[in-house]
KEKE-3310 file (N, C-alpha, C; in steps of 0.2 Angstrom, whole numbers, plus 5000, padded with zeros to 4 digits):
npx = (4948:4942:4952:4962:4959:4959:4967:4982:4992:5008:5019:5034:5042:5057:5066:5077:5075:5075:5071:5069:5069:5064:5050:5047:5036:5024:5012:4996:4987:4971:4965:4952:4948:4941:4936:4938:4954:4958:4965:4970:4977:4991:5007:5016:5031:5044:5053:5068:5075:5075:5065:5054:5053:5051:5038:5031:5034:5026:5014:5015:5017:5005:4996:4994:5004:5009:5024:5033:5049:5058:5073:5083:5095:5093:5085:5093:5097:5085:5081:5091:5087:5074:5077:5085:5075:5068:5058:5047:5049:5049:5063:5063:5066:5065:5070:5073:5061:5052:5044:5034:5028:5023:5014:5005:4999:4993:4984:4976:4970:4962:4954:4947:4951:4959:4955:4958:4960:4966:4968:4979:4988:4983:4985:4998:5002:4995:5004:5015:5027:5034:5051:5065:5071:5061:5056:5045:5043:5042:5036:5047:5050:5039:5033:5035:5032:5021:5015:5025:5026:5013:5013:5022:5015:5004:5011:5015:5003:5000:5009:5012:5007:5014:5006:5010:5023:5040:5049)
npy = (5068:5060:5050:5056:5054:5041:5025:5023:5013:5009:5002:5000:4993:4993:4996:4996:5007:5008:5008:4994:4986:4979:4985:4999:4999:5007:5005:5008:5004:5005:5004:5002:5000:4984:4982:4975:4977:4988:4990:5005:5013:5014:5016:5011:5010:5013:5024:5034:5033:5044:5052:5044:5044:5057:5059:5050:5056:5067:5063:5057:5068:5073:5064:5053:5040:5025:5018:5006:5002:4992:4985:4977:4973:4982:4990:4997:5009:5015:5016:5026:5036:5040:5043:5055:5063:5065:5056:5047:5031:5013:5003:4988:4971:4961:4949:4939:4939:4935:4922:4922:4934:4933:4922:4928:4938:4930:4923:4934:4940:4928:4926:4937:4948:4957:4968:4968:4980:4981:4972:4967:4965:4954:4945:4944:4938:4926:4921:4918:4905:4891:4889:4878:4879:4881:4894:4907:4915:4925:4918:4914:4928:4935:4946:4953:4964:4972:4963:4962:4975:4976:4966:4972:4984:4977:4970:4982:4986:4976:4977:4980:4995:5007:5014:5025:5036:5041:5055)
npz = (5019:5028:5030:5037:5050:5053:5056:5048:5038:5031:5018:5011:4997:4990:4975:4961:4953:4939:4921:4916:4927:4943:4952:4962:4977:4985:4997:5005:5019:5027:5043:5053:5069:5074:5061:5045:5037:5024:5008:5003:4994:4982:4975:4962:4953:4942:4943:4946:4962:4971:4965:4966:4981:4983:4979:4988:4999:4999:5001:5014:5022:5023:5029:5044:5044:5048:5044:5036:5029:5018:5022:5016:5004:4990:4998:5007:5001:5000:5013:5017:5009:5014:5027:5024:5020:5031:5034:5045:5050:5051:5049:5040:5041:5029:5025:5035:5041:5031:5029:5039:5036:5023:5025:5035:5027:5017:5025:5030:5018:5015:5025:5025:5032:5027:5014:4998:4985:4973:4960:4954:4964:4972:4962:4960:4973:4971:4961:4967:4973:4982:4984:4982:4994:5003:5002:5000:4984:4969:4954:4940:4929:4935:4948:4964:4971:4975:4984:4994:4999:5005:5014:5024:5027:5033:5044:5051:5055:5064:5073:5091:5099:5110:5124:5131:5128:5131:5126)
capx = (4948:4941:4959:4966:4956:4959:4974:4985:4999:5011:5025:5038:5046:5061:5069:5083:5073:5077:5065:5068:5070:5059:5046:5046:5029:5022:5005:4994:4980:4967:4963:4948:4947:4935:4933:4943:4958:4957:4971:4967:4982:4998:5011:5021:5035:5051:5057:5073:5073:5074:5059:5049:5053:5048:5031:5029:5035:5021:5008:5017:5017:4997:4993:4998:5005:5014:5027:5039:5053:5062:5080:5087:5098:5092:5082:5097:5096:5078:5081:5094:5083:5069:5081:5087:5069:5065:5052:5047:5048:5053:5067:5060:5070:5060:5073:5072:5053:5047:5039:5029:5024:5018:5009:5001:4996:4988:4978:4972:4966:4958:4949:4943:4954:4962:4952:4962:4957:4970:4968:4986:4992:4981:4988:5005:5002:4994:5009:5021:5028:5039:5057:5068:5072:5054:5055:5040:5045:5038:5038:5051:5046:5034:5036:5032:5033:5015:5015:5030:5023:5007:5016:5025:5010:5001:5015:5015:4996:4999:5014:5009:5008:5013:5001:5013:5030:5044:5053)
capy = (5071:5054:5046:5060:5053:5034:5023:5021:5009:5009:4998:5002:4988:4997:4993:5000:5013:5008:5006:4987:4982:4978:4992:5001:4999:5010:5004:5010:5001:5009:4999:5005:4995:4980:4981:4972:4982:4989:4993:5011:5017:5011:5019:5007:5014:5012:5030:5034:5032:5051:5054:5040:5046:5064:5057:5047:5061:5072:5059:5056:5074:5075:5059:5050:5034:5021:5016:5001:5002:4986:4987:4972:4974:4989:4993:5002:5015:5018:5019:5032:5042:5041:5047:5061:5067:5066:5052:5043:5024:5007:4999:4981:4966:4956:4943:4935:4939:4934:4917:4924:4939:4930:4918:4932:4941:4926:4922:4940:4940:4922:4927:4944:4953:4963:4968:4971:4984:4981:4965:4965:4963:4947:4940:4943:4933:4919:4919:4916:4898:4890:4886:4872:4881:4883:4902:4910:4920:4926:4914:4917:4933:4938:4951:4952:4971:4974:4958:4964:4982:4975:4962:4976:4987:4973:4970:4988:4986:4970:4978:4983:5003:5008:5019:5031:5036:5047:5058)
capz = (5026:5033:5031:5042:5057:5054:5057:5041:5039:5025:5017:5004:4994:4986:4969:4959:4950:4932:4917:4915:4933:4948:4953:4969:4978:4992:4998:5012:5021:5032:5048:5058:5074:5073:5055:5040:5034:5017:5004:5000:4989:4981:4970:4959:4948:4940:4943:4951:4969:4974:4962:4970:4988:4983:4978:4994:5005:4999:5004:5021:5025:5023:5033:5049:5042:5052:5038:5036:5023:5018:5023:5014:4998:4988:5003:5010:4998:5001:5020:5017:5006:5019:5032:5021:5019:5037:5035:5051:5048:5054:5044:5041:5038:5026:5024:5041:5043:5025:5029:5043:5033:5018:5028:5038:5022:5014:5030:5031:5012:5015:5031:5024:5037:5023:5008:4992:4980:4967:4958:4952:4970:4973:4956:4962:4978:4968:4957:4971:4974:4987:4980:4985:5001:5006:5003:4995:4979:4963:4949:4935:4925:4939:4953:4971:4974:4979:4990:5000:5002:5009:5020:5028:5030:5038:5050:5055:5059:5069:5079:5096:5100:5117:5126:5134:5126:5133:5121)
cpx = (4946:4948:4963:4965:4957:4966:4976:4991:5001:5017:5028:5043:5050:5064:5074:5081:5075:5071:5064:5068:5064:5056:5046:5038:5028:5015:5003:4987:4977:4964:4959:4947:4940:4932:4939:4947:4957:4963:4967:4971:4988:5000:5016:5025:5042:5056:5063:5071:5072:5067:5053:5048:5050:5040:5028:5029:5029:5014:5009:5016:5009:4994:4997:4999:5010:5018:5033:5042:5058:5069:5085:5089:5097:5088:5086:5097:5090:5078:5085:5090:5077:5072:5083:5081:5066:5059:5053:5045:5051:5056:5065:5064:5066:5063:5071:5064:5049:5042:5033:5025:5020:5013:5003:4996:4991:4983:4974:4967:4961:4953:4945:4945:4957:4958:4957:4958:4961:4971:4975:4990:4990:4984:4995:5006:5000:5000:5015:5021:5033:5045:5059:5070:5067:5053:5050:5043:5041:5041:5043:5047:5041:5037:5031:5032:5027:5014:5019:5028:5018:5009:5018:5020:5005:5004:5015:5008:4996:5004:5011:5012:5008:5008:5004:5021:5033:5049:5060)
cpy = (5065:5051:5050:5058:5045:5032:5020:5018:5008:5004:5000:4996:4992:4992:4998:5006:5013:5005:4999:4983:4982:4985:4993:5001:5002:5009:5006:5006:5005:5003:5002:4999:4991:4979:4978:4978:4983:4993:4999:5015:5013:5016:5013:5011:5012:5018:5030:5035:5039:5054:5050:5043:5053:5063:5055:5051:5065:5069:5058:5062:5076:5070:5056:5042:5030:5017:5011:5002:4996:4989:4982:4974:4981:4993:4998:5009:5019:5020:5025:5038:5044:5045:5054:5066:5068:5062:5048:5036:5019:5004:4991:4976:4960:4949:4937:4933:4936:4928:4919:4929:4937:4926:4922:4936:4936:4924:4928:4941:4934:4923:4933:4949:4959:4962:4972:4974:4985:4974:4963:4962:4955:4942:4939:4938:4926:4917:4917:4908:4897:4887:4880:4873:4883:4890:4904:4915:4920:4921:4918:4922:4936:4943:4950:4959:4973:4969:4960:4971:4980:4971:4967:4981:4983:4972:4976:4988:4981:4972:4982:4991:5004:5014:5025:5030:5042:5049:5060)
cpz = (5030:5034:5036:5049:5058:5055:5050:5043:5032:5024:5010:5003:4989:4980:4967:4955:4942:4928:4916:4921:4937:4949:4960:4970:4985:4992:5005:5013:5027:5037:5054:5063:5074:5066:5050:5038:5027:5014:5001:4995:4988:4975:4968:4954:4947:4940:4947:4958:4972:4971:4965:4977:4988:4983:4985:4999:5005:5002:5012:5025:5026:5027:5038:5047:5045:5046:5040:5029:5023:5018:5020:5007:4996:4993:5007:5008:4999:5008:5021:5015:5011:5024:5030:5021:5026:5038:5041:5048:5052:5048:5045:5037:5035:5025:5029:5042:5037:5026:5033:5040:5027:5020:5031:5032:5018:5018:5030:5024:5013:5019:5030:5029:5033:5016:5003:4987:4973:4965:4957:4959:4972:4968:4958:4968:4976:4964:4960:4972:4979:4983:4984:4992:5006:5007:4997:4991:4973:4958:4944:4930:4929:4944:4959:4975:4978:4985:4996:5003:5007:5015:5026:5031:5035:5044:5054:5059:5065:5075:5085:5097:5107:5118:5128:5131:5130:5128:5124)
residu = (GLU:LYS:PHE:LYS:LYS:THR:MET:LEU:TYR:GLY:GLY:VAL:ASP:GLY:ALA:GLU:GLY:THR:PRO:ASN:GLY:ASP:ALA:HIS:CYS:PHE:SER:VAL:ILE:GLU:ALA:THR:PRO:GLY:GLU:ALA:ALA:VAL:VAL:ILE:PHE:GLU:ILE:THR:SER:ASN:GLU:PRO:ILE:ASP:VAL:PHE:TRP:ASN:ARG:VAL:LYS:LYS:ILE:LEU:ASP:ASN:PHE:ASN:ILE:PHE:LEU:ALA:VAL:GLU:LYS:ASN:GLY:LEU:GLY:VAL:ALA:HIS:VAL:GLN:LYS:ALA:LYS:GLN:LEU:GLY:VAL:ARG:PHE:THR:ALA:TRP:ASN:THR:GLY:ALA:ASN:ARG:PRO:VAL:MET:ILE:SER:ASP:LEU:GLU:GLU:ALA:TYR:ARG:LYS:GLY:GLU:LEU:ILE:GLU:THR:TYR:PRO:GLU:ALA:GLU:ASN:GLU:LEU:ARG:ASP:MET:GLU:TYR:ASN:SER:GLU:ASN:LYS:ALA:GLU:ALA:LYS:LYS:GLY:LYS:HIS:ASP:ASP:ARG:VAL:LEU:SER:ARG:THR:MET:ALA:LEU:GLN:MET:ARG:ASN:LYS:PRO:ARG:PRO:GLY:VAL:THR:PHE:LEU)
# end
């Protein structure tokens, strides 16, 4: 009940939805003004894309979550599925924005502006390194699904909200 009255922000890092592939990750942060944001929920899975989105949609139908969905690569399929289901979201270009997103997430964790409740996510961030092109990426054999879903949720929190809109 509490979370129906607070500001919630979500991010979806999509994957192919195969048993041996990368995992999808949907994460939600709560951000009460003047307090540190807190990761309150996540789904990680290797389910087919439609099964994953049916689970996510049930949550989105019950809460007001400002959602970002990665639109790069396999994200195109996730954006299309979200549209088919009538989900309100922002399609997010993680490619061009990745350096800022990773830096913002690391800073938020370090300063206590984002409280992580899933140790696996912090471990993913610690397991990232900069490659020869100065791009932060998961080490070989590691994943960054949780990291990227949280970067998008955090960016949605940081995104200005207009006070008045015209429909």
